[in-house]
N, C-alpha and C positions, 0 to 999 in steps of 0.2 A: 600382334604378339610382342610382349615386352622383352627386352634384352636380358638374358640371364647373366648374372655376375657371380661366378663361383667364389667360394670362400678361399682365402689364402691357404696355400699348402705349406707355408712356413710362417712362423711368428717373428722371424728375424727381420726387424725393420731395415737393417742395413742391406738386406737382400731385395728390398722392394724398390722398384724403379718406376717413376711416374705413377705412383699409387697402386701398382699391381705387382704380382709375383710372376708375371709372364717371363721375364728374363731368367728367373730361377728355374721355372718349369722347362724352358728351352735348354738351359744348361744341363739339367738332369737328362733330358731326352738325348742331347748330343753326347754326353758322357756314356750313356748306355749304348748308343749306336757305335761310338768309337771302340768301346770294349768288345762289342759283338764283332766288329770288323777285325780287330786285332786277333781275336780268337779264331776267326775264319782263316786268317793268314797262318796262324800257328797250326791249325788243322791241315792246311795245304802243305806246309813244310813237312809235317809228320807223314802225310800220304806219300810224298816223294821218297821218303826213307822207308816206307812200309811200316810205320809206327802209329800208335794212337797219339793224340795230343798230349796226354799226360806223360807218355814215354818220351816224346820229343822234348818236353819241358825238362824232364829229369836228365836226359842225355846232354842237352845244352847247359843245364845247370852244373853237371859234373865237369863239362869242358871248361867252364869259366871259373869254377871254384876249386878244382883239384890241386892246383899248384904243383909242387914237386912230390908231395907225399900222398895225395888223395884227400878226399873230403868225407867227413862223417855224415851219417844219414841225418842226424839232428840238424847240422849246419846246412845240409842240402835242402832239407824240408823247409827250413826257414827262408832260404834263398828263393826257392821256386814257389813258395806259399801254398804248399800242399801238406796234408797230414803225414806225419812220420810213417804211420802204418801203410798209407797209400804209396809213399815213396819207396818203402821197403819192398812192397809187392812189385812195383815197376822195375826196381833195380834187379830183382830176381828174374823178371822176364827179359830185361835187356842183357843180363848176364847169360841167360840161356840162348839169346840171339848172337852171342859173341861180341857184344858192343861194350860191355863193362867188365871189370874185374874187381873182386873184393879181396881184401887181405886184413889180417889182424891189425889192430891199432896197438902198437907197442907201448904207447904212453897211457892208454886206457883200455884194458883188456875187455871191458864191457861193450866196447863199440868196434865197428869195422871201418876201414877206409875204402872208399870207392874211387876208382879212376877209369879212364877210357882204356880199352884194349887197343891194340894196333888197328883192328877193324873199325872200332869206334872212332878213332882219330881220322881214318879215311872217310867215314861217313860225315863227320863234322866238317872236314875240308870240302867234301862234295856239296854240302847244303849251304855252307857259309856265304858263297857268292850270291845265291838266290836270296838269302835272308838279308844280306847287306843291301842289295839292290831294292828289295821291297821296303826295308826300313828307310832308305834314302827317299823313296817315293812318298811313303807315309808321313815322314817328318819334314818334307820339303817346306820351307818357309816358317818352320818352327825354330825360334831362337833358343840358345842355351838357357836364357832366363825363363822363357816360356816352358821349356822342358823341366827345369828345376821347380818352377811354380806348380806345374801339373803334378809332379812327383810329390811335392809337399801336400797338395790337396788330396791326392789319392791315398797317401799314407794316413792322413787325418781321418778320412772317411773310413778306412780300414780300422783304425784305432777306435772310432766311435761306433763301429758296426755291431759289436757284441751287445752293447746296451740297446741299440736301436732294434736289432733282431729279437732280443729278449722281449722288448716292449710289444712289437707287432705280433709275436707268437702268443703272448698273453691275451691280447685283444682278439686274435683269431680263435683261440681256445674258448674264450668266453662266448664269442659269437656262435661257435659250433654247439655250445651247450644250451643255448636258448631254445626253449621248446618251440617247435614249429606248429602252426595251427593244423589241426586234423582236417581232413577233407570235409567232414560233416560240419565243421565249424565255419567253413568258408561259404560266402554267398554262392548261390547256384551258378552265377555267371563265371565264378572263378574255377569251377570244376569242369574243365574241358580237356 
């Protein structure tokens, strides 16, 4: 049997090493694995507090962004990278749990400001040591330069993702519209 040589999964010549895209593929798999593990950690933190992962992200986002006056839903949504409508829903749930408070935004009557309630502060203080210890383990041997570089790469992938997702959705839509051969048109061996 001859060795199969798959086509490159990138046309970026600067991403090819030793005439293959193997390093690029391994980098993608590692990025995906690292994100999956970060999400598992987030899910575990959330479980400790009796929250969903999204609720945990919103709660931590409020804690880091509220300052002295609170944070708007728009700014919070951008910070935690969730849709504003989803953030609004989770804020309502966290407010019902007594973890967040909303108040009118005096400088913009169209929006509200969100901040931690006293109970929310206690929950953040309870989970922060676990988050810190976990982050210290996750990022052991990662330099500041490495962190900055990975942040730059992640931000660029996010920036490029709208165009890439639009492309792959168009291809998938075309593929799903292709007529499939009817059973009668298939050879007898294919009808099993």
